[in-house]
Structure formats: C-alpha cells, structure tokens
N, C-alpha and C positions, 0 to 999 in steps of 0.2 A: 625558153625563161630561165634567169638565173637566181637561184637560192627559192628561198620561201615567199610567195606574194604578198604584200602589203595588206591586202583586203579579199575578203572571200564573197563569192558572187554566187547567187540561187540559181539553179536551171532555168527560169523565166528570165531573170536578167540577162544570161548568156545567150538566151533563143533570141533575144529582141534585140541584143547588141548585133548577133549573127544575120538576123533579117536584115538591120538598117545597113551593115556592110556589104549586101547583095553578093555575098559569096567572094569578096576580093580584098584585097588589101587597097587603104585609102592614100598610101603614100605616092607621089607623083610619079609615073611611069616605072610602078612596081607592078598591081596586076598579081601578086602570089596568092593563090587561092587560101581562105581560112579554114577549110578544111582539108587533110591529105587522108589518103588510105594506105595505113602502115600494115602489114600482115595480116591483111583482109578486113581492118577494123579502121573507123572514122577517128580520127585526131586532130584536137584543135590545132590550129598553125597559127596562133596570134597571142598578143599581149592587150590587155585593156588598157587604156591610156587615159589619165584625167587631164584636159586640156586645160591651162591656166593661162591670163593675160599677165605677160611681165610688167606693166604700166598699168599705175593707178588711172580708174577711168575706162579703162579696156572691159569687154562684157563679161569676162570670167576672171576677173582679177579678183584674189583672196589673200590680199597681203602680201609680205615680202616671201619669196620663194628661196628655200636652201637649195641651190643645185649643186653643191660639192658632192653628192652620193649617186651620181650619175644620170638626172633628168636632162631631156633634150630640150635646148631654149632654142627657139627659130625665130629669128628676130625679124 
C-alpha cells in the first residue's frame, strides 16, 4: 500500500473482511494469499477497496467519482 490509508478500520472489521475473502485475492486469476508470513510473523497482504458503480442507477452508485487520484475503474 502506498502512503497513508484514507480510512482506518478496527480489528473486527478487518477480521470480517478476511473471513469473507476466504484467504485469497478476489481478482480474476490472482489467488494471492491475504496473509503472508514474514520473519515468522503474519502480515496482511491486501488493500481494502470500496467498490462503487460509475453509472447512475448502479447498485453501488454514489455520485460522480473523481478518478484523478488513482482509483481503478473497471468498465
């Protein structure tokens, strides 16, 4: 992850998201583990993403998005 995260999450929220992820990346053909062991300690290997619809009427539409700061838009 680059820079400071935009949001902070409590441990319960992170645990819930890790459970939903079932231990692997959701990107097609990825499968990278969500936790890696580095120097004998577990380290989170993920970024938490907020999915939004680009078009009005989409299930997760939340108004116009500013894509200028590196958001991924999948069409």
